[in-house]
The first five atom37 places (N, CA, C, CB, O) and aatype in JSON, in Angstrom:
{
  "aatype": [20, 20, 20, 20, 20, 20, 20, 20, 20, 20, 20, 20, 20, 20, 20, 20, 20, 20, 20, 20, 20, 20, 20, 20, 20, 20, 20, 20, 20, 20, 20, 20, 20, 20, 20, 20, 20, 20, 20, 20, 20, 20, 20, 20, 20, 20, 20, 20, 20, 20, 20, 20, 20, 20, 20, 20, 20, 20, 20, 20, 20, 20],
  "atom_mask": [
    [1, 1, 1, 1, 1],
    [1, 1, 1, 1, 1],
    [1, 1, 1, 1, 1],
    [1, 1, 1, 1, 1],
    [1, 1, 1, 1, 1],
    [1, 1, 1, 1, 1],
    [1, 1, 1, 1, 1],
    [1, 1, 1, 1, 1],
    [1, 1, 1, 1, 1],
    [1, 1, 1, 1, 1],
    [1, 1, 1, 1, 1],
    [1, 1, 1, 1, 1],
    [1, 1, 1, 1, 1],
    [1, 1, 1, 1, 1],
    [1, 1, 1, 1, 1],
    [1, 1, 1, 1, 1],
    [1, 1, 1, 1, 1],
    [1, 1, 1, 1, 1],
    [1, 1, 1, 1, 1],
    [1, 1, 1, 1, 1],
    [1, 1, 1, 1, 1],
    [1, 1, 1, 1, 1],
    [1, 1, 1, 1, 1],
    [1, 1, 1, 1, 1],
    [1, 1, 1, 1, 1],
    [1, 1, 1, 1, 1],
    [1, 1, 1, 1, 1],
    [1, 1, 1, 1, 1],
    [1, 1, 1, 1, 1],
    [1, 1, 1, 1, 1],
    [1, 1, 1, 1, 1],
    [1, 1, 1, 1, 1],
    [1, 1, 1, 1, 1],
    [1, 1, 1, 1, 1],
    [1, 1, 1, 1, 1],
    [1, 1, 1, 1, 1],
    [1, 1, 1, 1, 1],
    [1, 1, 1, 1, 1],
    [1, 1, 1, 1, 1],
    [1, 1, 1, 1, 1],
    [1, 1, 1, 1, 1],
    [1, 1, 1, 1, 1],
    [1, 1, 1, 1, 1],
    [1, 1, 1, 1, 1],
    [1, 1, 1, 1, 1],
    [1, 1, 1, 1, 1],
    [1, 1, 1, 1, 1],
    [1, 1, 1, 1, 1],
    [1, 1, 1, 1, 1],
    [1, 1, 1, 1, 1],
    [1, 1, 1, 1, 1],
    [1, 1, 1, 1, 1],
    [1, 1, 1, 1, 1],
    [1, 1, 1, 1, 1],
    [1, 1, 1, 1, 1],
    [1, 1, 1, 1, 1],
    [1, 1, 1, 1, 1],
    [1, 1, 1, 1, 1],
    [1, 1, 1, 1, 1],
    [1, 1, 1, 1, 1],
    [1, 1, 1, 1, 1],
    [1, 1, 1, 1, 1]
  ],
  "atom_positions": [
    [[5.92, -22.14, 18.86], [5.72, -20.71, 18.74], [4.55, -20.42, 17.79], [7.0, -20.03, 18.26], [4.19, -21.22, 16.93]],
    [[4.0, -19.26, 17.97], [2.96, -18.81, 17.07], [3.57, -18.23, 15.81], [2.05, -17.79, 17.76], [4.7, -17.73, 15.82]],
    [[2.83, -18.28, 14.74], [3.26, -17.82, 13.42], [3.86, -16.41, 13.46], [2.08, -17.85, 12.45], [4.97, -16.2, 12.97]],
    [[3.16, -15.47, 14.04], [3.61, -14.07, 14.04], [4.83, -13.84, 14.92], [2.49, -13.17, 14.49], [5.61, -12.92, 14.66]],
    [[5.01, -14.64, 15.95], [6.15, -14.46, 16.84], [7.46, -14.84, 16.17], [5.96, -15.29, 18.1], [8.49, -14.22, 16.44]],
    [[7.45, -15.82, 15.32], [8.68, -16.26, 14.69], [8.98, -15.49, 13.4], [8.6, -17.73, 14.4], [10.14, -15.39, 13.01]],
    [[7.98, -14.94, 12.75], [8.21, -14.24, 11.49], [8.99, -12.94, 11.64], [6.9, -13.96, 10.82], [9.76, -12.59, 10.75]],
    [[8.81, -12.22, 12.72], [9.52, -10.95, 12.9], [11.03, -11.13, 12.87], [9.1, -10.31, 14.21], [11.7, -10.43, 12.11]],
    [[11.61, -12.04, 13.67], [13.07, -12.19, 13.59], [13.54, -12.77, 12.26], [13.55, -13.07, 14.71], [14.62, -12.41, 11.79]],
    [[12.76, -13.66, 11.66], [13.16, -14.23, 10.36], [13.18, -13.15, 9.29], [12.2, -15.37, 9.95], [14.12, -13.07, 8.51]],
    [[12.15, -12.32, 9.26], [12.11, -11.24, 8.26], [13.19, -10.2, 8.53], [10.72, -10.57, 8.26], [13.71, -9.6, 7.59]],
    [[13.54, -9.99, 9.79], [14.6, -9.05, 10.13], [15.95, -9.56, 9.62], [14.66, -8.82, 11.65], [16.75, -8.79, 9.1]],
    [[16.19, -10.84, 9.77], [17.45, -11.44, 9.34], [17.51, -11.62, 7.82], [17.66, -12.79, 10.03], [18.5, -11.28, 7.18]],
    [[16.44, -12.16, 7.25], [16.43, -12.52, 5.83], [15.94, -11.4, 4.91], [15.56, -13.72, 5.63], [16.2, -11.44, 3.71]],
    [[15.27, -10.43, 5.45], [14.75, -9.33, 4.63], [13.74, -9.83, 3.6], [15.89, -8.62, 3.92], [12.86, -10.62, 3.92]],
    [[13.87, -9.36, 2.38], [12.91, -9.7, 1.33], [13.16, -11.06, 0.71], [12.95, -8.66, 0.26], [12.46, -11.45, -0.23]],
    [[14.15, -11.81, 1.21], [14.44, -13.14, 0.67], [13.87, -14.26, 1.54], [15.93, -13.32, 0.52], [14.13, -15.43, 1.28]],
    [[13.1, -13.91, 2.56], [12.52, -14.92, 3.46], [11.46, -15.74, 2.73], [11.91, -14.24, 4.71], [10.71, -15.22, 1.91]],
    [[11.41, -17.02, 3.06], [10.38, -17.9, 2.49], [9.67, -18.62, 3.63], [11.0, -18.93, 1.48], [10.18, -18.68, 4.75]],
    [[8.51, -19.16, 3.35], [7.7, -19.86, 4.34], [7.63, -21.33, 3.92], [6.27, -19.24, 4.47], [7.22, -21.64, 2.81]],
    [[8.02, -22.22, 4.82], [7.95, -23.66, 4.58], [7.02, -24.24, 5.63], [9.38, -24.34, 4.63], [7.29, -24.14, 6.82]],
    [[5.93, -24.84, 5.2], [4.97, -25.43, 6.12], [5.31, -26.9, 6.33], [3.52, -25.27, 5.6], [5.36, -27.68, 5.37]],
    [[5.55, -27.28, 7.57], [5.9, -28.67, 7.9], [4.66, -29.43, 8.37], [7.0, -28.71, 8.98], [3.68, -28.82, 8.78]],
    [[4.73, -30.74, 8.3], [3.66, -31.58, 8.82], [2.54, -31.87, 7.84], [3.1, -30.96, 10.02], [1.53, -32.46, 8.22]],
    [[2.7, -31.46, 6.6], [1.69, -31.74, 5.58], [2.13, -32.93, 4.73], [1.45, -30.49, 4.69], [3.33, -33.22, 4.67]],
    [[1.21, -33.62, 4.09], [1.59, -34.75, 3.25], [2.14, -34.32, 1.88], [0.38, -35.66, 3.05], [2.34, -35.16, 1.01]],
    [[2.38, -33.02, 1.7], [2.93, -32.49, 0.45], [3.85, -31.33, 0.8], [1.79, -32.04, -0.53], [3.82, -30.81, 1.92]],
    [[4.66, -30.92, -0.16], [5.58, -29.81, 0.05], [4.84, -28.49, -0.14], [6.8, -29.9, -0.92], [4.19, -28.29, -1.17]],
    [[4.93, -27.6, 0.85], [4.3, -26.28, 0.73], [5.36, -25.23, 1.04], [3.06, -26.14, 1.69], [5.81, -25.1, 2.18]],
    [[5.75, -24.49, 0.02], [6.73, -23.42, 0.14], [6.09, -22.18, -0.47], [8.09, -23.78, -0.58], [5.47, -22.25, -1.53]],
    [[6.23, -21.04, 0.21], [5.64, -19.82, -0.34], [6.51, -18.62, 0.0], [4.22, -19.62, 0.2], [7.29, -18.65, 0.95]],
    [[6.37, -17.55, -0.78], [7.06, -16.31, -0.45], [6.56, -15.81, 0.9], [6.83, -15.23, -1.54], [5.39, -15.99, 1.24]],
    [[7.43, -15.2, 1.66], [7.07, -14.73, 3.0], [6.85, -13.22, 2.96], [8.17, -15.11, 4.03], [7.69, -12.45, 3.41]],
    [[5.71, -12.83, 2.42], [5.39, -11.41, 2.32], [3.87, -11.24, 2.34], [6.0, -10.79, 1.02], [3.12, -12.21, 2.24]],
    [[3.46, -10.03, 2.47], [2.03, -9.73, 2.45], [1.55, -9.43, 1.04], [1.73, -8.55, 3.36], [2.27, -9.66, 0.07]],
    [[0.35, -8.91, 0.93], [-0.24, -8.65, -0.38], [0.17, -7.31, -0.97], [-1.74, -8.7, -0.27], [0.02, -7.1, -2.17]],
    [[0.68, -6.41, -0.17], [1.21, -5.11, -0.61], [0.21, -4.33, -1.48], [2.5, -5.32, -1.39], [0.55, -3.85, -2.56]],
    [[-0.99, -4.2, -0.99], [-2.02, -3.47, -1.74], [-1.61, -2.03, -2.06], [-3.32, -3.47, -0.96], [-2.06, -1.46, -3.05]],
    [[-0.76, -1.46, -1.23], [-0.37, -0.06, -1.42], [0.57, 0.16, -2.6], [0.29, 0.45, -0.17], [0.76, 1.29, -3.03]],
    [[1.18, -0.92, -3.14], [2.09, -0.74, -4.27], [1.62, -1.44, -5.55], [3.46, -1.26, -3.9], [2.37, -1.53, -6.52]],
    [[0.4, -1.93, -5.56], [-0.14, -2.6, -6.75], [-0.13, -1.63, -7.93], [-1.58, -3.14, -6.48], [-0.6, -0.5, -7.83]],
    [[0.41, -2.09, -9.06], [0.42, -1.3, -10.28], [1.51, -0.24, -10.36], [-0.87, -0.66, -10.44], [1.58, 0.48, -11.35]],
    [[2.36, -0.13, -9.33], [3.4, 0.89, -9.32], [4.75, 0.39, -9.84], [3.58, 1.42, -7.92], [5.7, 1.16, -9.98]],
    [[4.82, -0.9, -10.14], [6.05, -1.52, -10.65], [7.25, -1.32, -9.73], [6.38, -0.96, -12.02], [8.37, -1.07, -10.18]],
    [[6.99, -1.43, -8.41], [8.08, -1.3, -7.45], [8.19, -2.52, -6.54], [7.88, -0.05, -6.6], [9.02, -2.54, -5.63]],
    [[7.38, -3.53, -6.77], [7.41, -4.73, -5.94], [8.75, -5.45, -6.12], [6.23, -5.67, -6.3], [9.35, -5.42, -7.19]],
    [[9.2, -6.1, -5.05], [10.46, -6.85, -5.09], [10.13, -8.34, -5.12], [11.37, -6.5, -3.85], [9.54, -8.85, -4.16]],
    [[10.49, -9.05, -6.18], [10.15, -10.47, -6.32], [11.13, -11.42, -5.63], [10.08, -10.82, -7.77], [11.04, -12.63, -5.83]],
    [[12.05, -10.92, -4.82], [13.11, -11.74, -4.23], [12.58, -12.95, -3.47], [13.95, -10.91, -3.31], [13.13, -14.04, -3.6]],
    [[11.54, -12.78, -2.69], [11.0, -13.88, -1.9], [10.41, -14.97, -2.8], [9.93, -13.37, -0.93], [10.58, -16.16, -2.52]],
    [[9.73, -14.59, -3.85], [9.18, -15.56, -4.8], [10.33, -16.33, -5.48], [8.3, -14.85, -5.86], [10.26, -17.55, -5.62]],
    [[11.36, -15.62, -5.89], [12.51, -16.24, -6.54], [13.19, -17.23, -5.59], [13.52, -15.17, -7.01], [13.56, -18.33, -6.01]],
    [[13.36, -16.86, -4.33], [13.97, -17.75, -3.34], [13.11, -18.99, -3.1], [14.2, -17.01, -2.02], [13.64, -20.08, -2.91]],
    [[11.78, -18.83, -3.12], [10.88, -19.97, -2.96], [11.07, -20.98, -4.1], [9.41, -19.5, -2.91], [11.12, -22.18, -3.86]],
    [[11.17, -20.49, -5.3], [11.36, -21.35, -6.48], [12.71, -22.03, -6.43], [11.22, -20.53, -7.78], [12.82, -23.22, -6.73]],
    [[13.76, -21.29, -6.05], [15.1, -21.88, -5.94], [15.11, -23.01, -4.9], [16.14, -20.8, -5.56], [15.68, -24.07, -5.14]],
    [[14.48, -22.77, -3.75], [14.46, -23.79, -2.7], [13.72, -25.04, -3.18], [13.79, -23.23, -1.42], [14.19, -26.16, -2.97]],
    [[12.58, -24.84, -3.81], [11.81, -25.98, -4.32], [12.64, -26.79, -5.32], [10.51, -25.49, -4.98], [12.63, -28.02, -5.27]],
    [[13.34, -26.12, -6.21], [14.17, -26.82, -7.2], [15.3, -27.6, -6.56], [14.73, -25.83, -8.2], [15.73, -28.61, -7.12]],
    [[15.79, -27.17, -5.41], [16.85, -27.89, -4.7], [16.34, -29.18, -4.05], [17.46, -27.0, -3.64], [17.09, -30.15, -3.95]],
    [[15.09, -29.19, -3.61], [14.6, -30.33, -2.85], [13.8, -31.34, -3.67], [13.76, -29.85, -1.73], [13.56, -32.45, -3.21]],
    [[13.4, -30.97, -4.88], [12.55, -31.9, -5.64], [13.34, -33.04, -6.26], [11.8, -31.16, -6.73], [12.77, -33.9, -6.93]]
  ]
}
């Protein structure tokens, strides 16, 4: 599947806790699954849940 085709259902199910895991690389790549949110920069309303979930997942597998 293409990247954008699979992200819609994952984000619908997981909401702001979705993370991105890239397979097939010689190293572990985990990242928050969100955009840059330019419209909320500096407003102190961003939700860090995806970043927190990325860190938790990494700590489980290392």
